[in-house]
C-alpha positions in Angstrom: -41.2 16.7 -28.3 -43.0 19.4 -25.4 -41.0 22.1 -23.6 -43.1 24.1 -21.3 -41.4 26.7 -18.7 -42.6 29.3 -15.8 -40.6 32.1 -14.4 -42.1 34.6 -11.5 -40.4 36.9 -10.1 -41.8 38.7 -6.2 -41.5 42.1 -5.3 -38.4 42.1 -3.2 -36.6 40.7 -6.6 -36.3 36.6 -5.6 -37.2 34.7 -8.7 -38.6 31.1 -9.1 -38.4 29.1 -12.1 -39.9 25.6 -13.4 -39.5 24.2 -16.9 -40.4 20.5 -18.0 -39.1 18.8 -20.9 -41.2 15.4 -22.0 -39.8 13.4 -24.5 -42.0 10.2 -26.7 -39.6 8.2 -28.8 -42.0 5.4 -29.5 -46.1 5.3 -29.1 -47.0 4.2 -25.2 -43.3 5.6 -23.8 -42.7 8.9 -22.2 -39.5 10.5 -20.7 -40.3 13.4 -18.6 -37.0 15.6 -17.2 -38.2 18.6 -14.8 -35.8 21.0 -13.6 -36.7 23.9 -10.6 -34.9 26.8 -9.0 -36.5 28.7 -6.5 -34.3 31.4 -4.6 -34.4 31.3 -0.8 -36.2 35.2 -1.2 -38.5 34.3 -2.9 -42.0 34.7 -1.5 -45.7 33.9 -3.7 -48.4 33.8 -1.4 -50.6 31.9 -3.8 -48.0 29.6 -5.5 -48.2 26.3 -5.6 -45.6 24.1 -7.9 -43.6 21.1 -7.9 -42.0 20.5 -4.7 -40.1 19.0 -1.8 -40.1 21.4 0.3 -43.5 23.0 2.4 -43.2 26.5 0.5 -41.9 27.2 -2.7 -38.7 28.9 -1.7 -35.0 27.6 -1.1 -34.9 25.1 -3.2 -33.3 23.5 -6.3 -34.0 20.0 -7.9 -33.6 17.7 -10.9 -36.6 15.4 -11.8 -36.2 12.5 -13.8 -39.4 9.9 -14.9 -40.2 7.4 -17.3 -43.6 5.6 -18.0 -43.6 2.9 -20.4 -47.0 1.0 -21.3 -45.7 -0.2 -24.6 -45.4 -4.1 -23.1 -48.8 -6.0 -23.2 -50.4 -6.4 -20.1 -48.1 -4.4 -18.5 -47.1 -0.8 -17.3 -43.7 0.2 -16.0 -43.5 3.9 -14.0 -40.1 4.9 -12.5 -38.6 8.4 -11.4 -35.8 9.7 -9.6 -35.9 13.3 -8.3 -32.9 15.0 -7.3 -32.7 17.9 -4.4 -31.2 20.6 -2.8 -32.2 23.1 0.4 -29.0 25.6 0.0 -30.2 27.7 3.3 -31.4 25.7 6.4 -34.9 25.3 7.4 -37.0 24.1 10.0 -35.3 21.1 12.0 -32.5 21.6 9.2 -29.9 24.3 10.7 -27.5 23.5 7.8 -27.5 23.4 3.8 -28.8 19.7 3.3 -29.8 17.4 0.1 -31.5 14.1 -0.9 -33.5 12.2 -3.0 -36.6 10.2 -3.9 -36.5 7.1 -5.8 -39.4 5.0 -7.0 -40.3 2.1 -9.1 -43.7 0.7 -9.6 -44.4 -2.6 -12.2 -48.9 -2.8 -12.9 -49.7 -6.1 -14.7 -53.8 -6.4 -15.3 -54.2 -9.4 -18.1 -58.1 -8.1 -18.1 -60.3 -6.4 -16.2 -60.7 -8.7 -13.5 -57.2 -9.1 -12.4 -54.8 -6.4 -11.6 -51.2 -6.8 -9.3 -49.2 -3.8 -8.7 -45.6 -3.9 -6.9 -44.1 -0.2 -6.4 -40.9 0.3 -4.1 -40.4 3.6 -2.7 -37.1 5.2 -1.1 -36.4 9.0 0.0 -33.3 9.9 1.7 -33.4 13.3 3.3 -31.0 15.5 6.1 -32.6 16.7 9.4 -30.8 17.3 12.4 -29.6 14.9 15.2 -32.8 14.5 17.7 -30.6 14.3 20.3 -31.8 17.2 22.5 -32.3 21.0 22.2 -28.6 22.1 21.3 -27.4 21.1 17.0 -25.1 18.3 17.0 -25.2 18.0 12.8 -27.6 16.1 10.8 -28.1 12.7 10.0 -29.7 11.4 6.8 -32.7 9.8 7.5 -33.6 6.9 4.5 -37.5 5.2 4.6 -38.2 2.9 2.5 -41.6 2.2 1.2 -42.7 -1.5 -0.4 -46.5 -2.4 -1.6 -47.7 -5.1 -2.8 -51.4 -5.1 -3.9 -54.2 -7.1 -6.0 -57.9 -6.6 -7.1 -59.6 -9.8 -8.2 -63.2 -9.9 -9.2 -64.1 -12.9 -7.6 -67.6 -13.0 -9.2 -69.9 -10.6 -11.4 -71.2 -9.1 -7.8 -68.3 -9.6 -5.7 -64.7 -7.7 -5.9 -61.6 -8.1 -3.4 -58.6 -5.7 -3.4 -55.9 -7.3 -1.1 -53.1 -5.0 0.0 -49.8 -5.6 1.9 -47.4 -2.3 3.1 -44.6 -2.1 4.4 -42.1 0.6 5.7 -37.9 0.9 7.1 -36.9 4.4 8.5 -33.0 4.0 9.0 -31.8 7.0 11.3 -30.5 7.1 14.6 -32.1 3.7 15.2 -34.1 1.6 12.8 -38.1 1.9 12.6 -40.4 -0.3 10.8 -44.3 -0.5 10.2 -46.6 -3.2 8.5 -49.7 -3.3 7.2 -52.0 -5.7 5.9 -55.8 -5.0 4.4 -58.6 -6.5 3.0 -61.7 -4.8 1.4 -64.4 -6.9 -0.4 -67.5 -4.8 -2.4 -70.8 -6.3 -3.3 -72.6 -4.3 -5.9 -76.2 -5.6 -6.6 -76.9 -7.2 -10.5 -79.8 -4.9 -10.8 -80.2 -2.3 -8.2 -77.7 0.7 -7.2 -77.2 -1.0 -4.3 -73.0 -1.3 -3.0 -71.6 -2.7 0.1 -67.7 -2.3 1.1 -66.5 -4.1 3.8 -62.3 -3.3 4.9 -60.5 -5.1 7.6 -56.6 -3.6 8.3 -54.4 -4.8 10.9 -51.2 -2.9 11.2 -47.8 -2.5 13.4 -45.6 0.3 13.5 -42.7 0.7 16.0 -43.2 4.9 15.5 -44.8 7.8 14.1 -42.2 8.2 11.7 -43.0 4.8 9.7 -46.6 5.4 10.2 -48.5 3.8 7.2 -51.2 5.1 4.7 -54.0 4.0 3.3 -57.1 4.9 1.5 -60.3 3.8 3.0 -63.7 4.3 1.1 -66.1 6.8 2.8 -68.7 9.8 2.0 -68.3 11.6 -1.2 -66.4 14.7 -1.0 -64.8 13.6 2.7 -61.3 12.8 2.7 -60.7 9.0 2.9 -56.8 8.5 3.4 -55.8 7.3 7.0 -52.7 6.7 9.2 -52.1 4.0 10.7 -49.3 4.5 13.9 -49.2 1.5 16.8 -50.8 -1.6 16.6 -54.0 -2.4 16.0 -57.2 -3.2 13.7 -59.4 -1.3 12.0 -62.7 -2.3 10.2 -65.1 -0.3 8.0 -68.3 -1.2 6.8 -70.1 1.2 4.2 -73.7 1.1 2.2 -74.2 3.3 -0.8 -78.2 2.9 -2.3 -80.5 4.6 -4.2 -83.6 4.8 -3.0 -85.1 7.3 -6.2 -83.5 8.4 -9.3 -82.1 11.5 -8.0 -82.3 10.7 -3.9 -79.0 8.4 -2.4 -78.3 7.5 1.0 -74.7 6.2 2.3 -73.9 4.6 6.0 -70.5 4.3 7.1 -69.8 2.2 10.5 -66.1 2.1 12.0 -64.4 0.4 14.5 -60.4 0.8 15.8 -58.9 -1.0 18.2 -55.3 -0.4 19.9 -53.2 -3.3 21.6 -50.4 -1.2 22.6 -52.6 1.8 24.5 -55.2 1.8 27.0 -56.4 5.4 26.0 -55.8 7.1 22.3 -55.7 10.9 22.1 -55.2 14.0 24.8 -56.2 16.5 26.1 -60.1 17.1 24.7 -59.7 14.3 21.7 -58.6 12.0 24.9 -61.1 8.5 24.8 -60.2 6.6 28.1 -60.3 3.2 26.5 -58.4 1.4 23.6 -60.8 1.4 21.0 -63.2 3.9 19.1 -66.3 3.6 17.5 -67.7 6.0 14.4 -70.5 6.0 12.5 -71.2 8.9 9.7 -74.5 9.5 7.2 -74.9 10.7 4.2 -78.0 12.0 1.9 -78.0 13.2 -1.4 -80.3 14.8 -3.5 -79.8 15.7 -6.8 -81.9 18.1 -8.8 
């Protein structure tokens, strides 16, 4: 049993508290209970704590999570986070509340195979998007499902297949769908890696956009958002020329089916496809 907590008070009298209780009743079975209360007048320029909102203020919540690794080849994760915003905030002109629920199961009988299934549902309240006047709050329900399989095809080949689905229910129903496949080849002797990825995506609105990890250069942000209808492909090669010198090259290509231009203003591309090239040379001493 582990109990920890932290409380802070700002100069204007606002306060914030975060308390966590972790219990392990059996080996490889963990329960986590987390309580938070951030007053609306708390201000901390460098504050960074567990939260649902964009700032550590104007929020109350209770989180309960469980992690089970006791069963052979299986791992289960689930959590429920209930939160409330006592005062209005951006795009929400009244006090609001919501919930974030997630459940996942991972099956991995050996190092050459793993299968993941995950479901997440987030419920939040926001203003009705009917113009510039406030017409009350509506409930926005976002559901996401991911199925993923990682399999070793051969000693030097590995494949990762992913299927993502998103559905957003608010004033109307929007959805997004993505199918992605990644194949990696590693030289059996030399430090050479080649990675190829291809994604097909179809979304009906920005709210139903999908996110996916795409391998990229070291120390670079490699998560992409997929919105609209199109294809995304990338090919990357990484090799060590010497013991202290490494070279990486990546070529990417994105093609949209639902538009004739990409971006706007200074970032406008007057065509429905875009290519990108990235190079990196690393010297270790």
